[in-house]
DOLO-386204 format. One record per residue (C-alpha): x, y, z; residue number from 1. Coordinates in steps of 0.25 Angstrom, whole numbers, m for minus. Each point is the difference from the previous one (the first is absolute). Layout:
(pt (X, Y, Z), NUM) ...
END
This chain:
(pt (0, 0, 1), 1) (pt (6, 12, m6), 2) (pt (5, 10, 12), 3) (pt (m9, 13, 0), 4) (pt (6, 15, m3), 5) (pt (m4, 9, 8), 6) (pt (0, 15, m7), 7) (pt (m1, 13, 7), 8) (pt (m10, 9, m7), 9) (pt (m2, 14, 2), 10) (pt (m15, 8, 0), 11) (pt (m3, 11, m12), 12) (pt (1, 12, 9), 13) (pt (m13, 3, m13), 14) (pt (m9, m12, 0), 15) (pt (7, m8, 11), 16) (pt (0, m13, m8), 17) (pt (13, m8, 3), 18) (pt (11, 0, m9), 19) (pt (15, m5, 1), 20) (pt (8, 12, 3), 21) (pt (9, 0, m12), 22) (pt (m15, 2, m7), 23) (pt (m2, 13, 7), 24) (pt (3, 14, m5), 25) (pt (4, 11, 6), 26) (pt (m8, 14, m1), 27) (pt (6, 15, 1), 28) (pt (m7, m1, 13), 29) (pt (10, m11, 6), 30) (pt (m14, m11, 0), 31) (pt (0, m13, m8), 32) (pt (m9, m3, m11), 33) (pt (m4, m12, m7), 34) (pt (1, 1, m15), 35) (pt (m15, 1, m1), 36) (pt (m1, 11, 9), 37) (pt (11, 8, m7), 38) (pt (m5, 0, m13), 39) (pt (m11, 12, 5), 40) (pt (12, 9, 4), 41) (pt (6, 9, m7), 42) (pt (16, 1, m2), 43) (pt (8, 13, 8), 44) (pt (6, 7, m11), 45) (pt (12, 3, 13), 46) (pt (1, m13, 4), 47) (pt (m5, m8, m12), 48) (pt (m7, m9, 12), 49) (pt (m16, m3, 1), 50) (pt (m7, 10, 7), 51) (pt (m14, 2, 8), 52) (pt (2, 15, 5), 53) (pt (4, 7, m12), 54) (pt (0, 14, m4), 55) (pt (m1, 9, m13), 56) (pt (11, 9, m2), 57) (pt (4, 11, m10), 58) (pt (8, m8, m8), 59) (pt (m14, m9, m4), 60) (pt (5, m11, 7), 61) (pt (m4, m8, 12), 62) (pt (9, m2, 13), 63) (pt (0, m8, 13), 64) (pt (1, 7, 14), 65) (pt (13, m1, 1), 66) (pt (5, 5, m13), 67) (pt (m9, 12, 1), 68) (pt (5, 3, 15), 69) (pt (9, 12, m7), 70) (pt (m12, 5, m8), 71) (pt (m11, 10, 6), 72) (pt (m13, 2, m6), 73) (pt (m4, 12, m9), 74) (pt (m11, 7, 5), 75) (pt (m8, 1, m14), 76) (pt (1, m12, m7), 77) (pt (3, m8, 13), 78) (pt (10, m7, m7), 79) (pt (14, m5, 8), 80) (pt (11, 10, m7), 81) (pt (14, m1, 4), 82) (pt (1, 17, m1), 83) (pt (m10, 7, 6), 84) (pt (m1, 16, m2), 85) (pt (m5, 8, 11), 86) (pt (m12, 9, m5), 87) (pt (0, 14, 6), 88) (pt (m14, 2, 8), 89) (pt (m4, m15, m5), 90) (pt (7, m14, 2), 91) (pt (11, m9, m6), 92) (pt (m2, m4, m13), 93) (pt (9, m8, m10), 94) (pt (7, 5, m12), 95) (pt (m12, m1, m11), 96) (pt (m12, 5, 9), 97) (pt (11, 11, 5), 98) (pt (m1, 6, m15), 99) (pt (m15, 3, 1), 100) (pt (5, 10, 10), 101) (pt (4, 16, m1), 102) (pt (14, 4, 3), 103) (pt (2, 13, 8), 104) (pt (8, 8, m8), 105) (pt (7, 6, 11), 106) (pt (6, m13, 8), 107) (pt (m3, m9, m12), 108) (pt (m7, m11, 10), 109) (pt (m13, m7, m4), 110) (pt (m12, 7, 5), 111) (pt (m15, m6, 2), 112) (pt (m6, 16, 0), 113) (pt (7, 9, m5), 114) (pt (m1, 16, 1), 115) (pt (0, 8, m13), 116) (pt (9, 13, 1), 117) (pt (m9, 9, m8), 118) (pt (m1, m11, m10), 119) (pt (14, m1, m5), 120) (pt (6, m11, 9), 121) (pt (m4, m10, 10), 122) (pt (5, m1, 15), 123) (pt (m3, m9, 12), 124) (pt (m4, 6, 12), 125) (pt (11, 0, 8), 126) (pt (6, 8, m12), 127) (pt (m12, 10, m2), 128) (pt (4, 6, 13), 129) (pt (12, 7, m5), 130) (pt (m9, 8, m8), 131) (pt (m9, 13, 2), 132) (pt (m8, 9, m7), 133) (pt (5, 14, m6), 134) (pt (m2, 11, 7), 135) (pt (m8, 5, m12), 136) (pt (m8, m11, m5), 137) (pt (m2, m13, 3), 138) (pt (11, m7, m9), 139) (pt (7, m10, 9), 140) (pt (17, 3, 1), 141) (pt (10, m6, 8), 142) (pt (13, 4, 7), 143) (pt (m1, 14, 7), 144) (pt (m4, 8, m10), 145) (pt (m13, 9, 3), 146) (pt (m6, 1, m14), 147) (pt (m1, m9, m13), 148) (pt (8, 2, m14), 149) (pt (m13, 9, m4), 150) (pt (m1, 7, 12), 151) (pt (13, 4, 2), 152) (pt (5, 13, m3), 153) (pt (14, 3, 4), 154) (pt (4, 15, 1), 155) (pt (12, 8, m2), 156) (pt (3, 14, m1), 157) (pt (4, 1, m14), 158) (pt (m14, m6, m4), 159) (pt (m9, 11, m1), 160) (pt (m14, 0, 2), 161) (pt (m10, m3, m12), 162) (pt (m4, 14, m2), 163) (pt (14, 6, 0), 164) (pt (1, 8, m13), 165) (pt (12, 10, 0), 166) (pt (3, 10, m9), 167) (pt (4, m6, m14), 168) (pt (14, 1, m3), 169) (pt (2, m1, m16), 170) (pt (12, m9, m7), 171) (pt (3, 1, m14), 172) (pt (m6, 9, m10), 173) (pt (m13, 0, m5), 174) (pt (m10, 2, m3), 175) (pt (m5, m13, 2), 176) (pt (2, m6, 13), 177) (pt (m2, m13, 7), 178) (pt (m2, m5, 15), 179) (pt (1, m11, 4), 180) (pt (m6, m9, 11), 181) (pt (5, m13, 3), 182) (pt (m7, m9, 11), 183) (pt (7, m11, 7), 184) (pt (m2, m10, 11), 185) (pt (11, m2, 10), 186) (pt (2, m12, 10), 187) (pt (m1, 5, 15), 188) (pt (14, m2, 3), 189) (pt (5, 6, m13), 190) (pt (m10, 13, 0), 191) (pt (12, 8, 8), 192) (pt (12, m5, m10), 193) (pt (m9, 3, m13), 194) (pt (m4, 13, 6), 195) (pt (13, 5, 3), 196) (pt (7, m5, m13), 197) (pt (m11, 7, m10), 198) (pt (1, 12, 7), 199) (pt (16, 1, 0), 200) (pt (0, m5, m16), 201) (pt (m12, 11, m4), 202) (pt (4, 11, 8), 203) (pt (m8, 13, m3), 204) (pt (m5, m6, m14), 205) (pt (m11, m8, 8), 206) (pt (m6, m3, 14), 207) (pt (m8, m12, 7), 208) (pt (m13, 1, 6), 209) (pt (m11, m10, 5), 210) (pt (m12, m5, m9), 211) (pt (m12, m4, 7), 212) (pt (1, m13, m9), 213) (pt (13, m5, 3), 214) (pt (0, m6, 16), 215) (pt (15, m1, 0), 216) (pt (8, 9, m11), 217) (pt (m1, 13, m5), 218) (pt (m1, 6, m14), 219) (pt (10, 8, m7), 220) (pt (m2, 12, m5), 221) (pt (9, 9, m10), 222) (pt (m2, 14, m3), 223) (pt (m1, 2, m13), 224) (pt (10, m2, m10), 225) (pt (1, 0, m16), 226) (pt (1, m13, m6), 227) (pt (15, 2, m4), 228) (pt (4, 4, 17), 229) (pt (m7, m13, 4), 230) (pt (6, m10, m9), 231) (pt (12, 6, 3), 232) (pt (0, 6, 14), 233) (pt (m9, m10, 8), 234) (pt (8, m10, 7), 235) (pt (m4, m13, m7), 236) (pt (10, m9, 9), 237) (pt (m9, 3, 11), 238) (pt (m11, m8, m4), 239) (pt (8, m13, 1), 240) (pt (6, 4, 13), 241) (pt (m13, 3, 4), 242) (pt (m5, m15, m4), 243) (pt (13, m7, 6), 244) (pt (m6, 9, 15), 245) (pt (m13, m10, m2), 246) (pt (m9, 12, m9), 247) (pt (m11, m7, m8), 248) (pt (m11, 4, m10), 249) (pt (m14, m9, 0), 250) (pt (m12, 3, m7), 251) (pt (m7, 12, 9), 252) (pt (11, 9, m1), 253) (pt (3, 8, m13), 254) (pt (8, 11, m8), 255) (pt (m6, 13, m3), 256) (pt (6, 11, m9), 257) (pt (m4, 14, 2), 258) (pt (2, 8, m13), 259) (pt (1, 15, m1), 260) (pt (m13, 7, m6), 261) (pt (9, 11, m5), 262) (pt (8, m12, m8), 263) (pt (m12, 0, m10), 264) (pt (m2, 9, m11), 265) (pt (m16, 2, m1), 266) (pt (m13, m7, 5), 267) (pt (1, m6, m14), 268) (pt (14, m7, 4), 269) (pt (m6, m4, 13), 270) (pt (m13, m7, m7), 271) (pt (10, m7, m10), 272) (pt (9, m5, 13), 273) (pt (m13, m4, 7), 274) (pt (m5, m9, m13), 275) (pt (14, m5, m2), 276) (pt (m1, m6, 13), 277) (pt (m16, m3, 2), 278) (pt (1, m4, m14), 279) (pt (11, m13, 2), 280) (pt (m5, m5, 13), 281) (pt (4, m15, m2), 282) (pt (14, 4, m6), 283) (pt (3, 11, 12), 284) (pt (m5, m10, 9), 285) (pt (10, m10, m3), 286) (pt (11, 11, m1), 287) (pt (m5, 5, 15), 288) (pt (1, m16, 4), 289) (pt (m14, 1, 8), 290) (pt (m15, m3, m5), 291) (pt (m13, 5, 5), 292) (pt (7, 7, 12), 293) (pt (m10, 4, 9), 294) (pt (11, 13, 2), 295) (pt (0, 4, m14), 296) (pt (m13, m3, m8), 297) (pt (m1, 2, m16), 298) (pt (m15, 5, 2), 299) (pt (m6, 2, m12), 300) (pt (m8, 12, 5), 301) (pt (14, 8, 2), 302) (pt (3, m4, m15), 303) (pt (m12, 6, m4), 304) (pt (2, 14, 7), 305) (pt (14, 1, m6), 306) (pt (m2, 13, m6), 307) (pt (m7, 6, 13), 308) (pt (12, m4, 9), 309) (pt (9, 6, m11), 310) (pt (m6, 12, 3), 311) (pt (3, m1, 14), 312) (pt (m12, m7, 6), 313) (pt (5, m8, 11), 314) (pt (m10, m12, m2), 315) (pt (m4, m9, 13), 316) (pt (10, m7, 10), 317) (pt (14, m5, m2), 318) (pt (0, m16, m1), 319) (pt (2, 4, m16), 320) (pt (11, m5, m10), 321) (pt (2, 16, 0), 322) (pt (m5, 7, 12), 323) (pt (m5, 15, m6), 324) (pt (m2, 3, 14), 325) (pt (13, 9, 4), 326) (pt (1, 14, m5), 327) (pt (15, 2, m6), 328) (pt (2, m17, m4), 329) (pt (m6, m11, m7), 330) (pt (2, m14, 9), 331) (pt (3, m10, m9), 332) (pt (m3, m12, 11), 333) (pt (0, m13, m9), 334) (pt (13, m7, 4), 335) (pt (2, m12, 8), 336) (pt (12, 4, 10), 337) (pt (14, m5, m2), 338) (pt (13, 0, 4), 339) (pt (5, m3, m13), 340) (pt (9, 11, m8), 341) (pt (m4, m2, m13), 342) (pt (m18, m1, 5), 343) (pt (2, 13, 7), 344) (pt (8, 6, m11), 345) (pt (m10, m4, m9), 346) (pt (m12, 7, 7), 347) (pt (6, 13, 0), 348) (pt (5, m3, m14), 349) (pt (m16, m3, m6), 350) (pt (m5, 11, 11), 351) (pt (10, 10, m10), 352) (pt (0, m7, m13), 353) (pt (m16, 0, m1), 354) (pt (0, 16, 3), 355) (pt (11, 2, m11), 356) (pt (m7, m8, m9), 357) (pt (m13, 6, 0), 358) (pt (7, 13, 1), 359) (pt (0, 2, m17), 360) (pt (m10, m12, m1), 361) (pt (m11, 6, m10), 362) (pt (m13, m5, m6), 363) (pt (8, m3, m14), 364) (pt (9, m9, 8), 365) (pt (m11, m7, 6), 366) (pt (m9, m2, m13), 367) (pt (13, m4, m9), 368) (pt (10, m6, 9), 369) (pt (m8, m6, 10), 370) (pt (6, 10, 11), 371) (pt (m9, m5, 11), 372) (pt (4, m14, m2), 373) (pt (10, m6, 11), 374) (pt (8, m6, m11), 375) (pt (2, 14, m6), 376) (pt (4, 4, 13), 377) (pt (9, m10, 5), 378) (pt (7, 0, m15), 379) (pt (2, 16, 4), 380) (pt (6, m4, 14), 381) (pt (9, m10, m6), 382) (pt (7, 10, m8), 383) (pt (5, 8, 11), 384) (pt (10, m4, 9), 385) (pt (m4, 9, 11), 386) (pt (m11, m11, 3), 387) (pt (10, m12, m1), 388) (pt (m7, m6, 14), 389) (pt (m14, 2, m7), 390) (pt (3, m6, m11), 391) (pt (7, m11, 7), 392) (pt (m10, m3, 10), 393) (pt (m12, m1, m12), 394) (pt (9, m8, m7), 395) (pt (1, m10, 13), 396) (pt (m16, 2, 2), 397) (pt (m3, m4, m14), 398) (pt (m8, 13, 2), 399) (pt (4, 7, m15), 400) (pt (m14, m3, m5), 401) (pt (m7, m2, m12), 402) (pt (m9, 12, 1), 403) (pt (m13, 4, m9), 404) (pt (m5, 12, 0), 405) (pt (m14, 3, 6), 406) (pt (m1, 16, m3), 407) (pt (m12, 5, m1), 408) (pt (m5, 16, m6), 409) (pt (1, 6, 12), 410) (pt (14, m5, 5), 411) (pt (5, 5, m12), 412) (pt (m5, 14, 0), 413) (pt (5, 1, 15), 414) (pt (15, m5, m6), 415) (pt (3, 11, m5), 416) 
END
């Protein structure tokens, strides 16, 4: 009779069925399961053991408790993640969920509830405490300043108030004199240096004054100059120096050129000049680098009143392409401001050239030679070297024109 062999058996910790120990399989939880029970379990992606208590990670796999002990749970997607990112005013989230949050523009931390600063930047609640309201408006500003850039109005003894109007000092030989008004913005920190540099360079040729439309900056105003004097004696290198000191221009500042009324031969001459400017609105606006300006509009009613204005009428308001309100001058208001030498010289050049061109213009020139057309005018300018900057600017802007005459009999009658 064969001898009985005793075999040690161990129970499966899942179904309690006895099995030889060698047939049982270890799990990630250090339990021993039979092969039948193991088939119902997933494998841990970390230790490659069957696992009963598994959890999804941000790597899109499942891991046992031991392998995910170095992980933490994302408060948004509830998956386990190796790297958590703290959200200001929120929880701790995985890198993927963190992409849905804004970043504080000041401290660069992710933030659950960002606070808008003037609609331009988003900051966290802590960084918001670094801001305060401007003393003149509700704009939020950072630091120790009392005013925002729009409200900040620095002062300097060399900058006169906006009503300042000294007795004019004439430079050069007339009869036509030009007065340049150049509106410039500065940075708050560069204001004093810009003022002192401009004042030193200008001497008795010009002065600086405040302008109600410029919160931080000034208006450079010259005394009356002949065109030749302006081109040769104005300190043009000063413009580049002012740029280096932080001066700049934008759509809200301009160049105004005053032209002496005494520089015109007659009311007919004034009429011809007004017509040349207003009839060529598109080309003039291109040269001026400014379209549809609220400060220098080409209003049809003003064009229709050209004859009245030529005979001493003052019109209404001053925000026109040509302001006829001043007693002794016409103010050409069309140009955008600039710190570029060629562009400023082109503004003076157009003011002078348009007057000289229309000085001898007659009805015959208008009818036979299209005298009021822009192409005729620019061709005349191109033959005169004194207007080199104007010609260069017209060419650079593609503003030499392709004008077509739109004259009428009343225009021709008044042209002579």
